[in-house]
PLY file of the C-alpha trace (Angstrom):
ply
format ascii 1.0
element vertex 81
property float x
property float y
property float z
element edge 80
property int vertex1
property int vertex2
end_header
9.74 -2.26 -5.19
8.03 -4.48 -7.73
6.54 -7.97 -7.48
4.07 -10.05 -9.48
1.32 -12.12 -7.82
-0.45 -14.53 -10.18
-0.07 -12.12 -13.08
-0.95 -9.02 -11.03
1.98 -6.60 -11.09
2.42 -4.56 -7.91
4.92 -1.72 -8.32
5.37 1.06 -5.78
6.74 3.35 -8.51
3.68 3.18 -10.78
0.85 2.65 -8.25
-1.05 5.23 -6.20
-0.05 5.63 -2.56
-3.31 5.64 -0.62
-2.25 5.74 3.04
0.85 5.25 5.15
2.39 4.94 8.58
6.06 5.85 8.90
8.42 6.27 11.81
9.74 9.76 12.47
13.07 8.77 10.91
11.42 6.93 7.98
13.27 3.76 9.00
10.09 1.70 9.44
6.91 1.99 7.45
3.71 0.54 6.05
2.32 1.92 2.79
-1.00 0.99 1.17
-1.16 1.19 -2.64
-3.68 0.72 -5.47
-2.55 -0.19 -8.98
-4.10 1.38 -12.08
-6.15 -1.83 -12.43
-7.58 -1.54 -8.92
-5.39 -4.14 -7.20
-4.53 -3.31 -3.58
-1.23 -4.15 -1.93
0.82 -3.19 1.08
4.53 -2.40 1.16
6.24 -2.91 4.53
9.84 -2.00 5.25
12.47 -1.84 7.95
15.49 -0.04 6.55
17.99 -1.05 5.43
17.40 -4.81 5.48
13.78 -5.88 5.09
11.15 -5.09 2.48
7.98 -6.98 1.60
4.97 -6.61 -0.70
1.68 -8.35 0.07
-1.41 -8.52 -2.11
-4.63 -7.49 -0.31
-8.30 -8.07 -0.99
-10.49 -4.97 -1.10
-11.93 -5.66 2.41
-8.39 -6.13 3.79
-7.31 -2.87 2.15
-10.34 -1.08 3.64
-9.47 -2.30 7.14
-5.82 -1.31 6.76
-6.74 2.10 5.32
-8.77 2.93 8.42
-5.84 2.05 10.70
-3.23 4.19 8.88
-2.97 7.81 10.03
-1.55 9.43 6.89
-4.38 9.04 4.37
-3.46 10.49 0.97
-6.87 9.92 -0.68
-10.30 10.04 0.91
-12.23 6.82 1.46
-14.69 7.23 -1.44
-11.95 8.17 -3.89
-9.96 5.12 -2.81
-12.60 2.42 -2.79
-15.49 3.61 -4.99
-13.58 4.32 -8.18
0 1
1 2
2 3
3 4
4 5
5 6
6 7
7 8
8 9
9 10
10 11
11 12
12 13
13 14
14 15
15 16
16 17
17 18
18 19
19 20
20 21
21 22
22 23
23 24
24 25
25 26
26 27
27 28
28 29
29 30
30 31
31 32
32 33
33 34
34 35
35 36
36 37
37 38
38 39
39 40
40 41
41 42
42 43
43 44
44 45
45 46
46 47
47 48
48 49
49 50
50 51
51 52
52 53
53 54
54 55
55 56
56 57
57 58
58 59
59 60
60 61
61 62
62 63
63 64
64 65
65 66
66 67
67 68
68 69
69 70
70 71
71 72
72 73
73 74
74 75
75 76
76 77
77 78
78 79
79 80
């Protein structure tokens, strides 16, 4: 999914997946991403009908990261780059 927020492009296909929470059937999920320019956003979905992208501040992304069980990158790699 792709969406622009005030000139900041958030694209799940070109951004780094940082952490996630998915149901066992992958029907419902929350995924935290970072763009190549360091913009954080969350992708939420309920298949097959609802999808949403939301821009996050760095502190909001840090809080969400700590609540998601499937962390793809470690904390320092995610927020101190």
